[in-house]
BAKE-774814 format. One line per 2 residues: number of its first residue (from 1); their letters; for each residue z, y, x of C-alpha. Coordinates in steps of 0.02 Angstrom, whole numbers. Last residue first. Layout:
N
NUM> A> Z:Y:X  ...;
***
This chain:
832
832> IL> -5439:2663:2920  -5399:2793:2766;
830> EF> -5554:2727:2634  -5651:2883:2584;
828> RG> -5769:2846:2455  -5954:2919:2428;
826> DP> -6046:2774:2386  -6100:2717:2534;
824> HQ> -5919:2698:2603  -5852:2855:2703;
822> WW> -5719:2808:2830  -5552:2905:2841;
820> WG> -5461:2923:3006  -5287:3005:3005;
818> GE> -5228:3130:3153  -5110:3235:3036;
816> AD> -5230:3354:2989  -5359:3264:2931;
814> QY> -5501:3163:3018  -5637:3133:2932;
812> WM> -5803:3006:2982  -5984:2987:2913;
810> GD> -6062:2836:2975  -6064:2708:3095;
808> DR> -6180:2807:3234  -6062:2962:3217;
806> NH> -6044:3105:3108  -5863:3184:3097;
804> YN> -5800:3279:2971  -5617:3386:3009;
802> GN> -5449:3421:2923  -5383:3555:2846;
800> SP> -5352:3482:2669  -5313:3297:2639;
798> LG> -5468:3196:2550  -5472:3183:2362;
796> EW> -5616:3312:2334  -5738:3201:2495;
794> SD> -5745:3078:2338  -5656:2918:2245;
792> VI> -5500:2913:2366  -5430:2766:2459;
790> RP> -5275:2718:2518  -5206:2620:2679;
788> TL> -5001:2687:2703  -4964:2709:2888;
786> PQ> -4850:2675:3044  -4933:2714:3210;
784> ID> -5017:2636:3355  -5080:2768:3469;
782> VP> -5228:2863:3464  -5416:2818:3586;
780> EE> -5537:2896:3503  -5672:2806:3387;
778> AA> -5521:2771:3273  -5444:2620:3189;
776> KI> -5267:2595:3116  -5135:2510:3147;
774> LE> -4981:2446:3045  -4810:2362:3090;
772> FD> -4706:2238:3069  -4565:2123:3177;
770> DN> -4498:1999:3070  -4514:1874:3189;
768> EE> -4685:1853:3167  -4804:1998:3137;
766> AF> -4896:2052:2973  -5033:2174:2970;
764> EI> -5100:2238:2813  -5259:2326:2790;
762> DK> -5295:2444:2642  -5444:2379:2522;
760> SR> -5611:2464:2477  -5701:2382:2627;
758> GF> -5699:2240:2505  -5505:2198:2422;
756> MA> -5419:2157:2597  -5258:2082:2640;
754> FV> -5291:2081:2819  -5133:1994:2877;
752> LF> -5093:1997:3067  -4993:1875:3104;
750> AG> -4850:1921:3265  -4817:1849:3426;
748> VI> -4890:2008:3531  -4862:1930:3685;
746> FA> -4858:2059:3828  -4948:2060:3999;
744> IS> -4963:2198:4108  -5012:2127:4272;
742> GI> -5140:2272:4289  -5149:2456:4215;
740> IW> -5214:2535:4369  -5323:2368:4429;
738> YI> -5383:2392:4595  -5531:2317:4627;
736> TS> -5563:2248:4808  -5664:2296:4947;
734> SS> -5630:2174:5095  -5490:2129:5196;
732> AD> -5341:2131:5076  -5416:2000:4976;
730> NG> -5325:2017:4806  -5473:2039:4670;
728> SN> -5563:1901:4730  -5717:1917:4608;
726> IE> -5758:2107:4643  -5752:2092:4817;
724> DA> -5886:1938:4809  -5992:2055:4705;
722> TS> -5980:2156:4826  -6026:2044:4965;
720> DS> -6180:2004:4861  -6226:2145:4844;
718> QN> -6233:2203:5023  -6353:2059:5071;
716> NS> -6346:2126:5266  -6244:1984:5316;
714> EN> -6095:2033:5413  -6097:2006:5606;
712> EQ> -6122:2222:5604  -5995:2246:5481;
710> II> -6045:2348:5316  -5893:2419:5251;
708> QD> -5896:2417:5058  -5825:2569:4950;
706> EI> -5702:2512:4821  -5717:2487:4630;
704> FF> -5573:2527:4537  -5599:2485:4356;
702> TT> -5478:2568:4207  -5443:2485:4039;
700> TS> -5432:2586:3885  -5344:2501:3714;
698> HE> -5373:2455:3553  -5309:2283:3456;
696> IL> -5343:2197:3286  -5453:2309:3194;
694> LW> -5538:2257:3052  -5742:2236:3055;
692> YG> -5815:2242:2856  -5928:2111:2808;
690> SR> -5834:2076:2647  -5785:1892:2696;
688> DQ> -5660:2009:2807  -5714:2019:3019;
686> VE> -5572:2030:3151  -5593:2171:3307;
684> LA> -5518:2180:3470  -5562:2361:3525;
682> WD> -5635:2450:3680  -5648:2612:3788;
680> LT> -5670:2561:3950  -5643:2669:4118;
678> HN> -5724:2683:4283  -5631:2725:4437;
676> GA> -5743:2732:4575  -5873:2621:4675;
674> LT> -6068:2623:4592  -6077:2477:4449;
672> LD> -6217:2365:4500  -6132:2195:4449;
670> SL> -6086:2252:4303  -5901:2259:4241;
668> TC> -5817:2143:4118  -5745:2140:3952;
666> NH> -5657:1987:3890  -5631:1876:3730;
664> SI> -5541:1715:3734  -5518:1571:3573;
662> TE> -5398:1472:3474  -5419:1385:3335;
660> NT> -5279:1335:3189  -5432:1381:3074;
658> AV> -5597:1408:3146  -5636:1551:3227;
656> II> -5836:1607:3268  -5848:1713:3407;
654> EG> -5950:1894:3406  -5962:1988:3564;
652> SC> -5923:1932:3758  -5904:2114:3823;
650> SF> -6042:2204:3947  -5976:2359:4052;
648> LS> -6058:2493:4137  -6230:2533:4022;
646> FN> -6084:2543:3855  -6004:2686:3942;
644> SN> -5902:2701:3790  -5814:2614:3633;
642> MI> -5850:2450:3703  -5834:2308:3589;
640> MR> -5740:2122:3560  -5766:2034:3423;
638> TA> -5696:1889:3262  -5771:1826:3144;
636> IT> -5657:1689:3024  -5662:1518:2949;
634> ST> -5527:1516:2802  -5360:1445:2779;
632> GL> -5268:1563:2908  -5175:1558:3070;
630> NT> -5335:1587:3186  -5298:1617:3345;
628> VT> -5334:1758:3460  -5347:1774:3646;
626> CN> -5385:1938:3751  -5457:2002:3918;
624> AD> -5489:2176:3925  -5336:2218:4046;
622> VC> -5212:2072:3978  -5259:2037:3770;
620> IH> -5130:1901:3694  -5182:1877:3483;
618> ST> -5127:1803:3336  -5219:1784:3151;
616> SI> -5187:1801:2983  -5339:1858:2866;
614> EW> -5318:1821:2671  -5474:1840:2567;
612> WP> -5477:1680:2535  -5284:1687:2477;
610> SS> -5336:1813:2340  -5474:1706:2259;
608> DV> -5367:1677:2107  -5457:1557:1979;
606> TQ> -5452:1566:1790  -5499:1396:1701;
604> NW> -5605:1338:1575  -5685:1190:1475;
602> YE> -5806:1222:1330  -5894:1073:1224;
600> CV> -6071:1115:1189  -6180:1095:1028;
598> GN> -6372:1149:1040  -6441:984:1060;
596> SC> -6322:928:1189  -6211:1042:1297;
594> IL> -6069:1029:1418  -6019:1180:1467;
592> LE> -5879:1238:1607  -5801:1407:1629;
590> VD> -5744:1479:1791  -5649:1650:1730;
588> HT> -5599:1775:1905  -5451:1833:1994;
586> GN> -5454:1964:2137  -5542:1968:2311;
584> TM> -5718:1945:2286  -5808:1774:2261;
582> QS> -5937:1714:2385  -5811:1545:2428;
580> LS> -5829:1502:2258  -5921:1344:2298;
578> IN> -5967:1232:2149  -5896:1063:2091;
576> TE> -5962:898:2004  -5892:717:1949;
574> VI> -5962:678:1778  -5944:500:1751;
572> GD> -6050:408:1611  -6188:483:1510;
570> II> -6318:574:1574  -6337:759:1673;
568> SI> -6450:908:1687  -6402:1044:1795;
566> NE> -6370:1231:1759  -6277:1337:1902;
564> VE> -6226:1520:1913  -6226:1590:1744;
562> QG> -6148:1764:1740  -6016:1792:1615;
560> DV> -5864:1781:1764  -5920:1637:1821;
558> IW> -6019:1505:1740  -6068:1319:1777;
556> IL> -6174:1224:1659  -6180:1050:1622;
554> LG> -6324:1002:1519  -6353:838:1422;
552> NG> -6417:658:1414  -6403:486:1308;
550> TR> -6438:561:1116  -6285:546:1056;
548> FV> -6216:607:1235  -6059:525:1312;
546> VN> -5961:602:1418  -5811:572:1594;
544> GS> -5710:659:1688  -5715:765:1838;
542> AH> -5729:948:1885  -5689:1031:2054;
540> IS> -5681:1224:2092  -5727:1238:2266;
538> EG> -5646:1371:2402  -5508:1231:2430;
536> IV> -5524:1115:2271  -5475:1209:2133;
534> EL> -5468:1092:1987  -5558:1059:1814;
532> NI> -5518:923:1730  -5639:838:1600;
530> NS> -5532:661:1542  -5659:632:1394;
528> SN> -5806:691:1318  -5909:663:1161;
526> VI> -6049:780:1157  -6176:747:1007;
524> PL> -6039:647:896  -6078:484:850;
522> PM> -6123:471:671  -5984:495:530;
520> PI> -6013:419:379  -6096:484:234;
518> NV> -6001:428:83  -6069:441:-99;
516> FF> -6060:504:-295  -5873:506:-343;
514> IT> -5872:565:-547  -5847:762:-606;
512> QN> -5890:761:-816  -5986:920:-890;
510> VE> -5986:968:-1059  -6105:1113:-1132;
508> NN> -6131:1160:-1320  -6304:1299:-1278;
506> QD> -6358:1284:-1440  -6487:1165:-1383;
504> DK> -6384:1055:-1311  -6261:1034:-1159;
502> VH> -6240:883:-1038  -6177:920:-864;
500> VV> -6143:797:-747  -6039:864:-589;
498> AW> -6092:729:-435  -5955:736:-272;
496> YD> -6002:693:-116  -5881:610:35;
494> GP> -5917:664:222  -6030:664:353;
492> AF> -6178:800:339  -6327:752:197;
490> LV> -6493:769:250  -6539:561:227;
488> TA> -6456:600:50  -6578:582:-79;
486> IT> -6546:613:-242  -6579:511:-380;
484> AH> -6574:545:-574  -6523:449:-736;
482> GS> -6547:450:-922  -6452:416:-1085;
480> NE> -6454:452:-1266  -6625:472:-1344;
478> TD> -6672:352:-1208  -6727:353:-1027;
476> HQ> -6684:559:-997  -6727:599:-814;
474> IV> -6577:702:-754  -6623:850:-662;
472> ES> -6559:885:-491  -6448:976:-420;
470> KI> -6412:1023:-221  -6266:1024:-88;
468> FI> -6137:1176:-186  -5980:1194:-84;
466> NT> -5847:1094:-165  -5758:1059:-11;
464> EN> -5793:889:-9  -5967:913:-32;
462> LI> -6046:962:-197  -6191:883:-283;
460> VV> -6250:949:-455  -6321:818:-600;
458> WS> -6431:872:-752  -6438:851:-939;
456> NI> -6512:943:-1080  -6512:861:-1259;
454> TE> -6609:926:-1411  -6519:907:-1543;
452> NE> -6581:820:-1702  -6434:714:-1740;
450> ES> -6254:780:-1670  -6240:716:-1473;
448> LW> -6173:536:-1392  -6185:507:-1200;
446> EV> -6243:419:-1071  -6280:435:-885;
444> DV> -6335:357:-733  -6341:428:-563;
442> RG> -6429:372:-426  -6381:409:-212;
440> QS> -6532:403:-96  -6567:335:94;
438> GE> -6452:195:74  -6433:164:-123;
436> DF> -6269:234:-160  -6229:196:-364;
434> SV> -6133:315:-478  -6093:309:-639;
432> AS> -6068:422:-792  -6009:355:-960;
430> VI> -5987:426:-1146  -6014:590:-1102;
428> VP> -5996:691:-1296  -6080:816:-1352;
426> LT> -5996:981:-1401  -5995:1048:-1562;
424> ID> -6016:1232:-1567  -6173:1257:-1687;
422> VI> -6168:1437:-1728  -6145:1536:-1869;
420> SF> -6125:1712:-1846  -6038:1862:-1924;
418> RA> -6045:2030:-2022  -5955:2148:-2094;
416> DV> -5959:2271:-2245  -6155:2309:-2225;
414> GD> -6178:2492:-2269  -6038:2636:-2322;
412> QL> -5853:2536:-2306  -5781:2415:-2388;
410> GD> -5850:2395:-2527  -5968:2507:-2576;
408> LD> -6012:2498:-2743  -5837:2497:-2800;
406> TE> -5849:2449:-2985  -5794:2545:-3151;
404> GS> -5822:2410:-3270  -5708:2474:-3399;
402> TF> -5654:2309:-3460  -5674:2172:-3308;
400> ES> -5651:2298:-3190  -5757:2286:-3034;
398> AV> -5744:2247:-2839  -5929:2217:-2761;
396> IE> -5917:2159:-2567  -6073:2146:-2452;
394> VT> -6073:2016:-2306  -6203:2001:-2183;
392> WD> -6257:1839:-2090  -6315:1793:-1899;
390> GI> -6377:1620:-1880  -6352:1446:-1897;
388> DA> -6351:1406:-2102  -6458:1253:-2086;
386> RS> -6310:1162:-1975  -6204:1187:-2115;
384> SA> -6093:1288:-2193  -5953:1279:-2350;
382> WT> -5899:1433:-2423  -5715:1471:-2470;
380> ST> -5651:1593:-2601  -5514:1725:-2584;
378> YS> -5441:1874:-2697  -5280:1918:-2615;
376> NT> -5098:1881:-2613  -5107:1717:-2525;
374> DN> -5030:1611:-2633  -5064:1706:-2795;
372> DW> -5244:1692:-2781  -5356:1807:-2876;
370> PL> -5524:1734:-2906  -5679:1771:-2770;
368> SI> -5838:1738:-2835  -5982:1705:-2717;
366> TY> -6152:1772:-2741  -6274:1688:-2608;
364> IG> -6456:1766:-2523  -6535:1635:-2417;
362> SP> -6538:1510:-2272  -6552:1644:-2120;
360> GS> -6420:1764:-2200  -6379:1855:-2340;
358> LD> -6183:1841:-2409  -6142:1938:-2587;
356> LE> -5965:1926:-2615  -5872:1950:-2792;
354> VD> -5721:2033:-2857  -5682:2058:-3046;
352> LD> -5523:2136:-3028  -5351:2115:-3106;
350> TR> -5241:2092:-2961  -5237:2288:-2910;
348> NN> -5135:2289:-2731  -5193:2480:-2729;
346> SD> -5308:2446:-2560  -5393:2293:-2653;
344> EV> -5372:2142:-2551  -5526:2013:-2502;
342> SF> -5510:1857:-2417  -5662:1748:-2365;
340> VI> -5629:1575:-2283  -5776:1482:-2191;
338> GD> -5763:1294:-2211  -5808:1261:-2045;
336> TT> -5941:1127:-1992  -6079:1225:-1922;
334> SA> -5972:1329:-1819  -5920:1515:-1859;
332> PW> -5941:1649:-1736  -5804:1757:-1665;
330> MW> -5872:1923:-1581  -5978:1960:-1748;
328> GI> -5828:1899:-1835  -5731:1740:-1863;
326> AD> -5559:1731:-1867  -5464:1566:-1832;
324> GD> -5331:1499:-1975  -5377:1316:-1999;
322> TN> -5491:1330:-2133  -5631:1476:-2053;
320> TI> -5566:1653:-2033  -5642:1789:-2116;
318> TL> -5518:1940:-2202  -5571:2077:-2299;
316> SG> -5461:2240:-2337  -5445:2380:-2453;
314> VE> -5579:2365:-2560  -5575:2499:-2721;
312> PL> -5579:2467:-2879  -5503:2631:-2966;
310> AP> -5339:2653:-3006  -5232:2624:-3154;
308> LI> -5270:2743:-3303  -5133:2903:-3322;
306> KV> -5156:2981:-3460  -5084:3148:-3499;
304> SD> -4981:3256:-3614  -4975:3422:-3643;
302> GN> -4843:3556:-3721  -4693:3434:-3714;
300> LL> -4582:3573:-3713  -4626:3757:-3702;
298> IA> -4505:3874:-3639  -4510:4082:-3635;
296> TN> -4395:4155:-3505  -4365:4348:-3523;
294> GE> -4301:4402:-3346  -4358:4565:-3342;
292> VD> -4474:4516:-3205  -4558:4381:-3329;
290> TM> -4519:4194:-3346  -4603:4067:-3410;
288> EL> -4542:3882:-3446  -4669:3750:-3458;
286> SV> -4651:3545:-3503  -4766:3415:-3490;
284> WV> -4783:3251:-3538  -4849:3081:-3451;
282> EH> -4939:2915:-3515  -4955:2771:-3395;
280> TL> -5086:2633:-3380  -5035:2510:-3254;
278> VP> -5108:2437:-3079  -5066:2595:-2979;
276> DY> -4884:2579:-3016  -4846:2772:-3002;
274> TT> -4811:2887:-2865  -5003:2908:-2816;
272> TP> -5004:3024:-2964  -5001:3189:-2887;
270> VS> -4960:3334:-2989  -5045:3481:-2940;
268> TW> -5029:3686:-2990  -5071:3820:-3093;
266> YG> -5016:3992:-3161  -5171:4095:-3267;
264> NV> -5339:4185:-3249  -5401:4007:-3198;
262> QT> -5494:4105:-3054  -5376:4239:-3025;
260> SY> -5232:4125:-2989  -5061:4133:-3029;
258> VL> -4938:3985:-2955  -4834:3875:-3048;
256> TQ> -4695:3817:-2966  -4651:3587:-2992;
254> NP> -4486:3519:-3073  -4386:3389:-3021;
252> TS> -4249:3333:-3130  -4068:3405:-3174;
250> LL> -4146:3550:-3297  -4255:3431:-3384;
248> ES> -4150:3359:-3529  -4060:3531:-3538;
246> IN> -4220:3581:-3604  -4205:3503:-3769;
244> SV> -4306:3399:-3873  -4389:3294:-3748;
242> PN> -4545:3177:-3729  -4562:3052:-3615;
240> DH> -4621:2997:-3465  -4598:3175:-3391;
238> VW> -4681:3313:-3306  -4606:3453:-3273;
236> IR> -4662:3626:-3262  -4629:3805:-3186;
234> GQ> -4662:3971:-3207  -4639:4153:-3140;
232> LD> -4725:4305:-3218  -4808:4447:-3135;
230> DE> -5012:4398:-3172  -4991:4441:-3331;
228> GN> -5158:4365:-3454  -5073:4450:-3592;
226> VD> -5048:4317:-3709  -4988:4194:-3541;
224> VA> -5094:4057:-3492  -5029:3859:-3402;
222> II> -5145:3783:-3304  -5089:3563:-3243;
220> VI> -5195:3510:-3125  -5177:3314:-3108;
218> HD> -5219:3234:-2967  -5317:3081:-2942;
216> GN> -5242:2920:-2843  -5198:2832:-3007;
214> RA> -5324:2873:-3130  -5320:3043:-3236;
212> DA> -5391:3063:-3423  -5480:3203:-3442;
210> WD> -5427:3382:-3563  -5520:3493:-3441;
208> VT> -5629:3403:-3311  -5631:3477:-3138;
206> NV> -5571:3313:-3080  -5433:3323:-3191;
204> RH> -5388:3487:-3277  -5241:3467:-3376;
202> SL> -5179:3616:-3509  -5029:3743:-3570;
200> TF> -5122:3890:-3677  -5046:4051:-3742;
198> IQ> -4870:4077:-3696  -4802:4240:-3766;
196> PS> -4670:4308:-3634  -4501:4349:-3694;
194> ID> -4470:4513:-3768  -4336:4615:-3697;
192> DV> -4452:4763:-3618  -4347:4927:-3588;
190> WV> -4457:5084:-3542  -4343:5224:-3504;
188> IN> -4431:5391:-3516  -4329:5503:-3393;
186> LN> -4390:5725:-3418  -4357:5793:-3262;
184> DL> -4457:5968:-3332  -4498:6016:-3512;
182> LL> -4488:6209:-3489  -4436:6284:-3652;
180> TQ> -4474:6473:-3686  -4408:6577:-3829;
178> NW> -4456:6718:-3895  -4329:6828:-3994;
176> GV> -4295:6814:-4183  -4402:6733:-4331;
174> GD> -4476:6589:-4353  -4336:6528:-4450;
172> PP> -4294:6388:-4313  -4318:6489:-4161;
170> DG> -4473:6449:-4065  -4438:6359:-3909;
168> SS> -4592:6227:-3886  -4596:6058:-3812;
166> TI> -4745:5933:-3758  -4709:5740:-3731;
164> EF> -4895:5643:-3693  -4982:5467:-3727;
162> EQ> -5071:5340:-3633  -5170:5168:-3633;
160> LC> -5078:5107:-3769  -5171:4956:-3806;
158> SS> -5233:4889:-3627  -5056:4980:-3568;
156> TA> -4956:4867:-3654  -4912:4870:-3845;
154> QY> -4953:4674:-3861  -4798:4624:-3828;
152> WS> -4726:4744:-3950  -4827:4692:-4092;
150> GC> -5005:4758:-4193  -5058:4842:-4067;
148> TS> -5085:5028:-4159  -4983:5005:-4298;
146> LA> -4845:4923:-4210  -4846:5059:-4061;
144> HS> -4830:5186:-4160  -4667:5144:-4279;
142> EM> -4584:5066:-4115  -4618:5216:-4023;
140> QS> -4538:5338:-4174  -4402:5217:-4209;
138> TF> -4369:5226:-4012  -4370:5436:-4007;
136> VI> -4203:5451:-3934  -4160:5615:-3830;
134> SG> -4022:5575:-3702  -3965:5752:-3615;
132> AV> -3998:5904:-3488  -4093:6048:-3549;
130> TH> -4106:6170:-3404  -4082:6351:-3397;
128> YF> -4220:6501:-3405  -4137:6682:-3452;
126> SI> -4213:6838:-3473  -4130:6979:-3605;
124> YQ> -4243:7110:-3616  -4129:7247:-3703;
122> ID> -3966:7295:-3738  -3891:7474:-3786;
120> YS> -3802:7620:-3747  -3702:7759:-3813;
118> TQ> -3572:7785:-3691  -3361:7820:-3688;
116> NP> -3301:7791:-3539  -3268:7654:-3401;
114> IS> -3401:7538:-3493  -3320:7357:-3478;
112> LS> -3469:7188:-3514  -3406:7047:-3563;
110> FN> -3480:6859:-3530  -3442:6709:-3628;
108> YR> -3553:6530:-3595  -3531:6420:-3762;
106> AW> -3567:6240:-3740  -3705:6119:-3819;
104> II> -3720:5936:-3793  -3884:5871:-3852;
102> QD> -3921:5719:-3981  -3983:5830:-4120;
100> VT> -3867:5958:-4105  -3688:5926:-4035;
98> NN> -3561:6076:-4033  -3442:6190:-3920;
96> AT> -3419:6065:-3740  -3323:6108:-3609;
94> TP> -3346:6146:-3433  -3459:6313:-3444;
92> WN> -3565:6369:-3301  -3442:6496:-3190;
90> NN> -3529:6430:-3012  -3687:6407:-3103;
88> IL> -3707:6597:-3160  -3657:6670:-2983;
86> SA> -3786:6533:-2900  -3937:6616:-3029;
84> PI> -3898:6800:-2983  -3859:6938:-3113;
82> IL> -3968:7050:-3126  -3924:7209:-3232;
80> DI> -4079:7330:-3251  -3974:7500:-3283;
78> GG> -4048:7635:-3411  -4138:7800:-3440;
76> AE> -4261:7782:-3345  -4159:7741:-3184;
74> ID> -3962:7736:-3183  -3904:7684:-3021;
72> SF> -3769:7818:-3009  -3701:7720:-3145;
70> SW> -3632:7606:-3028  -3643:7407:-3069;
68> NM> -3521:7281:-3035  -3473:7091:-3023;
66> SA> -3344:6958:-3087  -3276:6818:-3078;
64> GS> -3127:6774:-3178  -3152:6633:-3242;
62> DF> -3197:6694:-3411  -3349:6779:-3340;
60> SG> -3321:6963:-3304  -3464:7099:-3291;
58> VI> -3424:7293:-3229  -3502:7466:-3253;
56> NG> -3445:7582:-3132  -3402:7771:-3142;
54> TS> -3504:7912:-3240  -3599:7934:-3387;
52> QS> -3585:8092:-3482  -3755:8147:-3415;
50> TN> -3845:7966:-3475  -3792:7998:-3638;
48> YI> -3930:7875:-3701  -3904:7746:-3600;
46> AL> -4013:7582:-3618  -3940:7398:-3515;
44> WM> -4083:7298:-3484  -4038:7104:-3459;
42> HF> -4098:6968:-3328  -4006:6828:-3274;
40> DT> -4066:6739:-3110  -4193:6598:-3126;
38> VA> -4166:6396:-3152  -3988:6406:-3226;
36> QG> -3903:6242:-3266  -3898:6122:-3385;
34> YL> -3748:5982:-3413  -3659:6094:-3563;
32> PV> -3811:6138:-3639  -3836:6329:-3668;
30> DI> -3749:6420:-3817  -3720:6624:-3767;
28> WL> -3599:6740:-3776  -3594:6927:-3739;
26> NV> -3421:7033:-3751  -3456:7233:-3765;
24> GT> -3362:7382:-3706  -3321:7562:-3691;
22> AT> -3374:7628:-3857  -3181:7617:-3932;
20> VN> -3238:7514:-4086  -3399:7451:-4023;
18> SG> -3445:7331:-4161  -3401:7127:-4158;
16> GE> -3483:7029:-3989  -3673:7084:-3965;
14> EI> -3771:6921:-4002  -3878:6798:-3904;
12> LG> -3944:6658:-3981  -3886:6461:-4014;
10> YY> -4015:6333:-3981  -4107:6197:-4095;
8> EP> -4235:6041:-4060  -4351:5963:-4208;
6> IP> -4432:5800:-4157  -4622:5859:-4181;
4> GL> -4751:5701:-4207  -4760:5544:-4125;
2> IP> -4949:5562:-4076  -4932:5720:-4027;
***
């Protein structure tokens, strides 16, 4: 409708010639060469003499294909001839006949053969097919677009919102059969061959359009096309000089544009840090825009931007003294320093106006810092004095001379730097000397200091190992001198040193160490010589010489950690001893201390008491008469005792035997003993140092007393007679004691060695001539046999299968082998 009618014409169906024989007809129809049937072909064959019609009607195509209909199918005066669409399409013509309005047409031929002469007519043809071909109506569309939108580039959907195409199948002369044209699979190709239309190319700096940039800024380039399309591809070149051809830029870097709804166009950001920050630059921008069809628009030198030098920006601040030493919050400046301030711009600009604002105890100062080519910085030196002592703050201001642009923050927000000015000039010690004045020492000091300084001074006394002894304030005699006195009466002997300290009111301190005094060594509190400890017999003897500072002292004996003697002594010869006879068997630590005023000298010696416990004897026994000889080095006690019939017998009892002494023991029968045999169980024993009796000899002796025959001429004193008979022993005419074991004498030439360690130790007997034997003691007579003496801690350690015996001298245990064990008071059992 928007372009008006575009006529197209189609051929009509006609019969082919006259029916000369009335047996057939040729039909033809014009169809599009590249079309096809979309429905079956329908036509009505009206037959007027049906009674005379027989056989089949045959339809044929040019290809030779055919199909049949029978006259027997006649209904309602005719036959509905239907040719399937598939058969129509299989025999579609392939040769062009003519072209009408850009549609290529072909002739479709079809013939009907009727077997006999028949009157018939063809009616109600119905046939639908496609029309395939190109219909160009560019001129009509262009005329419509230009008249509506003004230009093809603007003939978009926003201008031409929609259009439609309709068709009709009326015959050209308006008469004839009705035709229906179905419009389907219409393909309209829209060809875009027009380049994008650039509307604007602009820039923006810090949200400001068309503004000049500063070095360090980002320049935003914005490109907008006429229609605001969002599918274009764009890129820009930024160049230093205008160009006349795009080929001058193709080999140089470019930046891609990105579409943004915020700007309704395309944009990119161009950095400026690649340019010299101290110079002014002007750069040019060229643009290329390409649409999806590959149509390209180029805009050379479309925009230019001025890039000014970077804004003043303090990059660093250095504070030193003239010697190059750093000054800061942790490193103060001296009152004598020249303080050097050096400032650098972050962008190395050398054309700025740089100043420092100093705030401190003495006031506020503004210092100008000119550019210094030697240091490549803005530099100035400020001389300080004692009036400037204290804390200072620094603020830097850097500005452009022409524009007035200023870095107000300086190095950082707030205070840019802090430092302190202090007095670090040390006082000088001119001289420091000491004097020994007997009971005290004196130190004299002279010094130099700055004018109006307050000086504190003192002296510290150290001993020769640098141990602190005392300190003393130096009394000022003049503005630059003073002295201190220190009492030395309580100082220990040795060398002493004085450390002189001089400090001003700013804590600047110097010190100097000098010799102070020497305190000579006094006489020792205890001074001994030639003290010797010696064991003599059963005593330990000390001898030598000793001198006390006070003239007297103490001598202390300690044995095994226990003090046993404490005596006062004076200067002179030491001659003393203590008895060690009461020591138990073993080794013992003996210490000697000689002391005075809490100071002691010490000696010690280890003493072995085992030899004193060693018992060595020899003995001879005949019947109940024995002799014992002490072969050892110590006095011993011996005894002969009875073990049975105590009322009938008496024995010699306990006898002390000195070294190398021989004594006798015997047992005798009482005078009133009746006649007959009397047996005595006796034992010969020796006592060790612990008080225990050790068995030497054990035996039994039988005494015989004969009845007395009294003669008339004899005396009536029967008792005297009996006694005489017993004493005579060998008188054949009187009652005689016959010895059952008589005249049996043997000499045991043995040395019995008792190595006793209290009651708990074993007993060892040693006989001479290499004849050794062990003897055990028992209440009942036993044979002498070897045994191994030992001791157990309790009854649980005794051999099994024995018997206990409770006797006068304690509890005994006899083991299965006949061994006898005696129980100590502490519960231990010892094999005797």
